[in-house]
mmJSON file of the N, C-alpha and C atoms, coordinates in Angstrom:
{"data_MODEL":{"atom_site":{
"group_PDB":["ATOM","ATOM","ATOM","ATOM","ATOM","ATOM","ATOM","ATOM","ATOM","ATOM","ATOM","ATOM","ATOM","ATOM","ATOM","ATOM","ATOM","ATOM","ATOM","ATOM","ATOM","ATOM","ATOM","ATOM","ATOM","ATOM","ATOM","ATOM","ATOM","ATOM","ATOM","ATOM","ATOM","ATOM","ATOM","ATOM","ATOM","ATOM","ATOM","ATOM","ATOM","ATOM","ATOM","ATOM","ATOM","ATOM","ATOM","ATOM","ATOM","ATOM","ATOM","ATOM","ATOM","ATOM","ATOM","ATOM","ATOM","ATOM","ATOM","ATOM","ATOM","ATOM","ATOM","ATOM","ATOM","ATOM","ATOM","ATOM","ATOM","ATOM","ATOM","ATOM","ATOM","ATOM","ATOM","ATOM","ATOM","ATOM","ATOM","ATOM","ATOM","ATOM","ATOM","ATOM","ATOM","ATOM","ATOM","ATOM","ATOM","ATOM","ATOM","ATOM","ATOM"],
"id":[1,2,3,4,5,6,7,8,9,10,11,12,13,14,15,16,17,18,19,20,21,22,23,24,25,26,27,28,29,30,31,32,33,34,35,36,37,38,39,40,41,42,43,44,45,46,47,48,49,50,51,52,53,54,55,56,57,58,59,60,61,62,63,64,65,66,67,68,69,70,71,72,73,74,75,76,77,78,79,80,81,82,83,84,85,86,87,88,89,90,91,92,93],
"type_symbol":["N","C","C","N","C","C","N","C","C","N","C","C","N","C","C","N","C","C","N","C","C","N","C","C","N","C","C","N","C","C","N","C","C","N","C","C","N","C","C","N","C","C","N","C","C","N","C","C","N","C","C","N","C","C","N","C","C","N","C","C","N","C","C","N","C","C","N","C","C","N","C","C","N","C","C","N","C","C","N","C","C","N","C","C","N","C","C","N","C","C","N","C","C"],
"label_atom_id":["N","CA","C","N","CA","C","N","CA","C","N","CA","C","N","CA","C","N","CA","C","N","CA","C","N","CA","C","N","CA","C","N","CA","C","N","CA","C","N","CA","C","N","CA","C","N","CA","C","N","CA","C","N","CA","C","N","CA","C","N","CA","C","N","CA","C","N","CA","C","N","CA","C","N","CA","C","N","CA","C","N","CA","C","N","CA","C","N","CA","C","N","CA","C","N","CA","C","N","CA","C","N","CA","C","N","CA","C"],
"label_alt_id":[null,null,null,null,null,null,null,null,null,null,null,null,null,null,null,null,null,null,null,null,null,null,null,null,null,null,null,null,null,null,null,null,null,null,null,null,null,null,null,null,null,null,null,null,null,null,null,null,null,null,null,null,null,null,null,null,null,null,null,null,null,null,null,null,null,null,null,null,null,null,null,null,null,null,null,null,null,null,null,null,null,null,null,null,null,null,null,null,null,null,null,null,null],
"label_comp_id":["MET","MET","MET","SER","SER","SER","GLN","GLN","GLN","LEU","LEU","LEU","LYS","LYS","LYS","GLN","GLN","GLN","ILE","ILE","ILE","ALA","ALA","ALA","VAL","VAL","VAL","PHE","PHE","PHE","HIS","HIS","HIS","LEU","LEU","LEU","SER","SER","SER","CYS","CYS","CYS","ILE","ILE","ILE","SER","SER","SER","ARG","ARG","ARG","ASN","ASN","ASN","LEU","LEU","LEU","LEU","LEU","LEU","MET","MET","MET","ASN","ASN","ASN","ILE","ILE","ILE","ARG","ARG","ARG","LEU","LEU","LEU","THR","THR","THR","PRO","PRO","PRO","THR","THR","THR","GLN","GLN","GLN","LYS","LYS","LYS","TYR","TYR","TYR"],
"label_asym_id":["A","A","A","A","A","A","A","A","A","A","A","A","A","A","A","A","A","A","A","A","A","A","A","A","A","A","A","A","A","A","A","A","A","A","A","A","A","A","A","A","A","A","A","A","A","A","A","A","A","A","A","A","A","A","A","A","A","A","A","A","A","A","A","A","A","A","A","A","A","A","A","A","A","A","A","A","A","A","A","A","A","A","A","A","A","A","A","A","A","A","A","A","A"],
"label_entity_id":["1","1","1","1","1","1","1","1","1","1","1","1","1","1","1","1","1","1","1","1","1","1","1","1","1","1","1","1","1","1","1","1","1","1","1","1","1","1","1","1","1","1","1","1","1","1","1","1","1","1","1","1","1","1","1","1","1","1","1","1","1","1","1","1","1","1","1","1","1","1","1","1","1","1","1","1","1","1","1","1","1","1","1","1","1","1","1","1","1","1","1","1","1"],
"label_seq_id":[1,1,1,2,2,2,3,3,3,4,4,4,5,5,5,6,6,6,7,7,7,8,8,8,9,9,9,10,10,10,11,11,11,12,12,12,13,13,13,14,14,14,15,15,15,16,16,16,17,17,17,18,18,18,19,19,19,20,20,20,21,21,21,22,22,22,23,23,23,24,24,24,25,25,25,26,26,26,27,27,27,28,28,28,29,29,29,30,30,30,31,31,31],
"pdbx_PDB_ins_code":[null,null,null,null,null,null,null,null,null,null,null,null,null,null,null,null,null,null,null,null,null,null,null,null,null,null,null,null,null,null,null,null,null,null,null,null,null,null,null,null,null,null,null,null,null,null,null,null,null,null,null,null,null,null,null,null,null,null,null,null,null,null,null,null,null,null,null,null,null,null,null,null,null,null,null,null,null,null,null,null,null,null,null,null,null,null,null,null,null,null,null,null,null],
"Cartn_x":[90.099,91.517,91.906,91.011,91.329,91.51,90.711,90.821,92.196,92.665,93.982,95.057,94.883,95.867,95.908,94.741,94.697,95.396,95.147,95.774,97.294,97.757,99.198,99.82,99.182,99.711,99.719,98.66,98.579,99.723,99.982,101.06,102.414,102.608,103.882,104.107,103.063,103.197,103.512,102.859,103.113,104.554,105.032,106.397,107.407,107.173,108.107,108.109,106.924,106.834,107.583,107.445,108.141,109.655,110.103,111.537,112.057,111.305,111.736,111.801,110.816,110.808,111.997,112.299,113.435,114.742,114.878,116.111,116.245,115.129,115.184,115.481,114.882,115.048,116.462,116.981,118.307,119.386,120.412,121.515,122.298,122.882,123.583,124.975,125.04,126.323,126.62,125.558,125.757,126.358,125.992,126.452,127.877],
"Cartn_y":[87.199,87.485,88.833,89.805,91.133,91.06,90.191,90.068,89.523,88.518,87.955,89.017,89.843,90.896,91.884,92.259,93.196,92.598,91.311,90.644,90.623,90.328,90.279,91.651,92.696,94.054,94.412,94.012,94.313,93.642,92.367,91.649,92.271,92.646,93.249,94.554,95.366,96.649,96.406,95.413,95.1,94.635,93.782,93.263,94.393,95.264,96.375,97.302,97.536,98.41,97.787,96.479,95.795,95.878,95.715,95.796,97.188,98.218,99.588,99.826,99.335,99.516,98.797,97.594,96.838,97.575,98.127,98.849,100.09,100.755,101.972,101.64,100.548,100.21,99.699,98.847,98.273,99.326,99.367,100.314,99.982,101.004,100.819,100.246,99.048,98.389,97.391,96.86,95.85,96.471,97.724,98.343,98.869],
"Cartn_z":[82.823,82.559,83.17,83.076,83.615,85.131,85.78,87.24,87.619,86.878,87.168,86.96,85.932,85.656,86.817,87.321,88.454,89.668,89.925,91.073,90.904,89.692,89.442,89.682,89.168,89.351,90.834,91.545,92.977,93.729,93.413,94.09,93.759,92.497,92.1,92.852,92.968,93.67,95.144,95.739,97.155,97.347,96.453,96.567,96.411,95.429,95.205,96.41,96.983,98.163,99.335,99.514,100.612,100.418,99.161,98.888,99.214,98.809,99.088,100.591,101.325,102.777,103.407,102.942,103.487,103.219,102.011,101.664,102.544,102.819,103.638,105.096,105.594,107.015,107.295,106.416,106.654,106.421,107.263,107.075,105.814,105.211,103.931,104.181,104.759,104.983,103.869,103.246,102.204,100.945,100.684,99.431,99.576],
"occupancy":[1.0,1.0,1.0,1.0,1.0,1.0,1.0,1.0,1.0,1.0,1.0,1.0,1.0,1.0,1.0,1.0,1.0,1.0,1.0,1.0,1.0,1.0,1.0,1.0,1.0,1.0,1.0,1.0,1.0,1.0,1.0,1.0,1.0,1.0,1.0,1.0,1.0,1.0,1.0,1.0,1.0,1.0,1.0,1.0,1.0,1.0,1.0,1.0,1.0,1.0,1.0,1.0,1.0,1.0,1.0,1.0,1.0,1.0,1.0,1.0,1.0,1.0,1.0,1.0,1.0,1.0,1.0,1.0,1.0,1.0,1.0,1.0,1.0,1.0,1.0,1.0,1.0,1.0,1.0,1.0,1.0,1.0,1.0,1.0,1.0,1.0,1.0,1.0,1.0,1.0,1.0,1.0,1.0],
"B_iso_or_equiv":[0.0,0.0,0.0,0.0,0.0,0.0,0.0,0.0,0.0,0.0,0.0,0.0,0.0,0.0,0.0,0.0,0.0,0.0,0.0,0.0,0.0,0.0,0.0,0.0,0.0,0.0,0.0,0.0,0.0,0.0,0.0,0.0,0.0,0.0,0.0,0.0,0.0,0.0,0.0,0.0,0.0,0.0,0.0,0.0,0.0,0.0,0.0,0.0,0.0,0.0,0.0,0.0,0.0,0.0,0.0,0.0,0.0,0.0,0.0,0.0,0.0,0.0,0.0,0.0,0.0,0.0,0.0,0.0,0.0,0.0,0.0,0.0,0.0,0.0,0.0,0.0,0.0,0.0,0.0,0.0,0.0,0.0,0.0,0.0,0.0,0.0,0.0,0.0,0.0,0.0,0.0,0.0,0.0],
"pdbx_formal_charge":[null,null,null,null,null,null,null,null,null,null,null,null,null,null,null,null,null,null,null,null,null,null,null,null,null,null,null,null,null,null,null,null,null,null,null,null,null,null,null,null,null,null,null,null,null,null,null,null,null,null,null,null,null,null,null,null,null,null,null,null,null,null,null,null,null,null,null,null,null,null,null,null,null,null,null,null,null,null,null,null,null,null,null,null,null,null,null,null,null,null,null,null,null],
"auth_seq_id":[1,1,1,2,2,2,3,3,3,4,4,4,5,5,5,6,6,6,7,7,7,8,8,8,9,9,9,10,10,10,11,11,11,12,12,12,13,13,13,14,14,14,15,15,15,16,16,16,17,17,17,18,18,18,19,19,19,20,20,20,21,21,21,22,22,22,23,23,23,24,24,24,25,25,25,26,26,26,27,27,27,28,28,28,29,29,29,30,30,30,31,31,31],
"auth_comp_id":["MET","MET","MET","SER","SER","SER","GLN","GLN","GLN","LEU","LEU","LEU","LYS","LYS","LYS","GLN","GLN","GLN","ILE","ILE","ILE","ALA","ALA","ALA","VAL","VAL","VAL","PHE","PHE","PHE","HIS","HIS","HIS","LEU","LEU","LEU","SER","SER","SER","CYS","CYS","CYS","ILE","ILE","ILE","SER","SER","SER","ARG","ARG","ARG","ASN","ASN","ASN","LEU","LEU","LEU","LEU","LEU","LEU","MET","MET","MET","ASN","ASN","ASN","ILE","ILE","ILE","ARG","ARG","ARG","LEU","LEU","LEU","THR","THR","THR","PRO","PRO","PRO","THR","THR","THR","GLN","GLN","GLN","LYS","LYS","LYS","TYR","TYR","TYR"],
"auth_asym_id":["A","A","A","A","A","A","A","A","A","A","A","A","A","A","A","A","A","A","A","A","A","A","A","A","A","A","A","A","A","A","A","A","A","A","A","A","A","A","A","A","A","A","A","A","A","A","A","A","A","A","A","A","A","A","A","A","A","A","A","A","A","A","A","A","A","A","A","A","A","A","A","A","A","A","A","A","A","A","A","A","A","A","A","A","A","A","A","A","A","A","A","A","A"],
"auth_atom_id":["N","CA","C","N","CA","C","N","CA","C","N","CA","C","N","CA","C","N","CA","C","N","CA","C","N","CA","C","N","CA","C","N","CA","C","N","CA","C","N","CA","C","N","CA","C","N","CA","C","N","CA","C","N","CA","C","N","CA","C","N","CA","C","N","CA","C","N","CA","C","N","CA","C","N","CA","C","N","CA","C","N","CA","C","N","CA","C","N","CA","C","N","CA","C","N","CA","C","N","CA","C","N","CA","C","N","CA","C"],
"pdbx_PDB_model_num":[1,1,1,1,1,1,1,1,1,1,1,1,1,1,1,1,1,1,1,1,1,1,1,1,1,1,1,1,1,1,1,1,1,1,1,1,1,1,1,1,1,1,1,1,1,1,1,1,1,1,1,1,1,1,1,1,1,1,1,1,1,1,1,1,1,1,1,1,1,1,1,1,1,1,1,1,1,1,1,1,1,1,1,1,1,1,1,1,1,1,1,1,1]
}}}
């Protein structure tokens, strides 16, 4: 169970990092 938890946290961190990178790269025209 702990291994699955680590994998879930890892995926969440990767997704959040990708979202932050996308927000930084894209120009602030949508907002």
